[in-house]
C-alpha positions in Angstrom: -33.1 -2.1 12.7 -31.6 1.1 11.3 -29.3 0.9 8.3 -26.4 2.0 10.4 -27.0 -0.8 12.9 -27.3 -3.3 10.1 -24.0 -2.3 8.6 -22.4 -2.4 12.1 -23.7 -5.9 12.8 -22.6 -7.1 9.4 -19.0 -6.0 9.8 -18.8 -7.1 13.4 -19.8 -10.6 12.3 -17.6 -10.6 9.2 -14.3 -8.7 9.6 -11.7 -11.5 10.0 -8.7 -10.0 8.2 -7.0 -6.6 7.7 -5.0 -6.0 4.5 -2.5 -3.2 4.4 -0.7 -1.4 1.7 2.9 -0.7 2.7 4.2 2.6 1.3 2.3 5.5 3.0 0.4 3.2 5.3 2.9 1.2 7.4 5.9 3.3 6.6 6.4 6.3 4.3 9.0 5.4 1.6 7.6 7.9 -0.9 10.5 10.2 -0.3 12.9 7.5 -1.2 11.1 6.6 -4.3 11.0 10.3 -5.3 14.7 10.7 -4.8 15.5 7.6 -6.8 13.1 8.4 -9.7 14.3 12.0 -9.7 17.9 10.8 -10.0 16.8 8.6 -13.0 15.0 11.5 -14.6 18.0 13.9 -14.1 20.4 11.4 -15.6 18.1 11.2 -18.7 18.1 15.0 -19.0 14.9 16.2 -17.4 13.4 16.8 -14.0 10.8 15.0 -11.9 8.5 16.7 -9.4 6.9 15.6 -6.1 3.5 16.2 -7.7 4.3 13.7 -10.4 5.6 11.2 -7.8 2.2 11.3 -6.1 0.7 9.9 -9.4 2.9 6.8 -9.1 1.3 5.6 -5.8 0.1 2.0 -6.1 1.4 1.1 -9.5 4.3 -1.1 -10.6 7.9 0.0 -11.2 7.7 -0.5 -15.0 4.4 1.3 -15.3 5.9 4.1 -13.2 8.9 4.2 -15.5 6.6 4.5 -18.6 4.8 7.4 -17.1 8.1 9.2 -16.2 9.5 8.6 -19.6 6.3 10.0 -21.1 6.6 13.2 -19.0 10.2 13.6 -20.0 9.6 12.9 -23.7 12.1 10.1 -23.7 11.7 6.9 -25.7 13.6 3.7 -24.7 13.5 0.1 -26.0 12.5 -2.7 -23.6 16.1 -3.6 -22.8 17.0 0.0 -21.9 13.8 0.3 -19.8 14.8 -2.7 -17.8 18.3 -1.4 -17.3 17.0 2.0 -16.0 14.4 0.4 -13.8 17.1 -1.8 -12.2 19.3 1.3 -11.6 16.3 3.1 -10.0 15.7 0.1 -7.7 19.4 -0.1 -6.7 19.4 3.6 -5.8 16.1 3.1 -3.9 17.5 0.1 -2.0 20.6 2.1 -0.9 18.2 4.4 0.8 16.0 1.7 2.2 19.0 0.0 3.8 19.3 3.0 6.1 15.7 2.7 7.4 15.0 2.1 11.1 11.9 1.2 13.2 11.6 5.0 14.0 10.2 5.4 10.5 7.0 3.3 11.2 4.1 5.6 10.9 2.3 6.8 14.1 -0.1 4.3 15.7 0.7 1.4 13.4 2.4 -1.0 15.9 -0.3 -0.5 18.6 -3.1 -1.2 16.1 -1.4 -4.3 14.6 -0.8 -5.6 18.1 -4.4 -5.1 19.0 -5.5 -6.9 15.8 -3.4 -9.9 16.7 -4.7 -10.0 20.2 -8.3 -9.9 18.8 -7.6 -12.9 16.5 -7.9 -10.8 13.3 -5.5 -11.9 10.5 -3.0 -9.4 9.1 -1.8 -9.4 5.5 0.3 -7.1 3.3 -1.0 -6.1 -0.1 1.6 -4.0 -1.9 3.0 -3.5 -5.4 6.5 -3.2 -3.9 8.9 -6.0 -4.7 11.0 -4.9 -1.7 8.3 -5.3 0.9 10.0 -8.0 3.0 13.3 -6.1 3.1 11.5 -3.0 4.3 9.5 -4.8 6.9 12.7 -6.4 8.2 14.4 -3.0 8.4 11.6 -1.5 10.4 11.2 -4.7 12.5 7.6 -5.3 11.5 7.8 -8.5 9.5 6.6 -10.8 12.3 3.3 -8.9 12.5 2.1 -10.3 9.2 0.3 -13.6 8.6 0.7 -13.3 4.8 2.6 -11.1 2.4 1.3 -10.5 -1.1 3.5 -8.0 -3.1 5.0 -7.3 -6.4 6.7 -10.7 -6.5 3.3 -12.4 -6.4 1.1 -10.4 -8.7 0.9 -9.5 -12.4 -1.8 -6.9 -12.2 -1.5 -3.5 -10.6 -4.1 -1.6 -8.6 -6.9 -0.6 -9.2 -7.2 -4.3 -10.2 -8.1 -6.1 -7.0 -5.7 -9.0 -7.6 -3.3 -8.2 -4.7 -6.1 -8.0 -2.2 -8.0 -11.0 -3.4 -4.8 -13.0 -3.1 -4.4 -11.6 0.4 -7.9 -12.7 1.4 -7.1 -16.2 0.0 -3.8 -16.3 1.9 -5.6 -15.6 5.2 -8.4 -18.0 4.4 -11.0 -15.3 4.4 -13.7 -14.2 1.9 -13.4 -10.7 0.4 -16.4 -9.4 2.3 -14.6 -10.5 5.5 -11.6 -8.2 4.8 -10.9 -4.5 5.6 -8.2 -2.8 3.4 -6.1 0.1 4.6 -4.8 2.2 1.7 -3.3 5.7 1.1 -3.7 5.7 -2.7 -6.8 6.3 -4.9 -5.9 3.2 -7.0 -5.6 1.1 -3.9 -9.0 2.2 -2.5 -10.5 1.4 -5.9 -8.9 -2.0 -5.8 -10.4 -2.7 -2.4 -13.8 -1.7 -3.5 -13.5 -3.7 -6.8 -12.6 -6.7 -4.6 -15.7 -6.3 -2.5 -13.9 -5.3 0.6 -14.3 -2.5 3.2 -11.9 0.3 2.1 -10.3 2.5 4.8 -8.3 5.4 3.5 -5.2 6.6 5.3 -4.6 10.3 4.5 -6.8 13.0 3.1 -10.6 12.7 2.9 -10.5 15.2 0.0 -8.3 12.8 -2.0 -9.6 9.4 -0.9 -13.2 10.2 -1.7 -14.2 6.6 -2.6 -13.1 5.1 0.7 -15.8 4.0 3.2 -14.0 5.9 5.9 -10.7 7.9 6.0 -8.3 8.3 8.9 -5.4 10.7 9.1 -3.2 8.3 11.1 -3.6 5.0 12.9 -3.8 6.9 16.1 -7.4 7.4 15.1 -8.1 3.7 14.6 -8.8 0.8 17.1 -10.2 -2.6 16.8 -13.4 -1.3 18.4 -13.8 1.4 15.8 -13.0 -1.0 13.0 -15.8 -3.4 14.0 -18.2 -0.5 14.5 -17.7 1.1 11.0 
C-alpha cells in the first residue's frame, strides 16, 4: 500500500472529532479586537497597527496586553494592567453585542452540519473568554458538543492544552482529532498535541499545517476523511 493510501486509511479509521478555533475560523472578530486594542493604545498615548494585531492571534488577553505595552514603551503594575485589560474587554464586548449570524464565515454552517450528520464530534478550542457569548450572537452555540475556552485553560497556544482538553471532552484520543486553526500558534498547538492540523487562511503563513484551506467552502467530510 502506498504511503498516501496508508495515511488516508489511518485518518478514515480515526477521525472522530473536529476541534475549531473561534476567531478567524468560525467568525472573524479580529477587527473588533483591533478596534478595542487600538483604543486602549491611543488612550495610553501611542498607536497600534493591524500588523501588530496579527501577532496577537491565539494568545491570551493579558499576554496580548504585555506585548502591546512593550510596543508602546509603557510600564504598568499588575493592578493597572488588570484595569486596562478589563476596559479593553468592555469595549470589545460592546462591538460583539452587535454581531449577527451574517458574520459567520463562508461554508462554516454547512460543514458543521455535515459533521453532525456524519456522527463526528464538534468542539471549540479558543483562548477567548467570550466564546459562548459570540456563538450565541451568531446562533452557532448548538452546533458544539464541547466548548473549551479561556475560562477553562491556563496555558496559551502553542501549548496544546486547549485541544487536549477538547479531545478529552469529546471522549476522543488526540490522534482521532482534526484541528482547524487560522493562527501559527494554533497550528503548532495542534501538532504538539498529536492532532491533524488544518490551516484556515494563507498557505504561505500556515506552513506547519498538514493542509490549508482558504475557506470552509473548500472543505467537506469526504475531503476531511481523505486527507
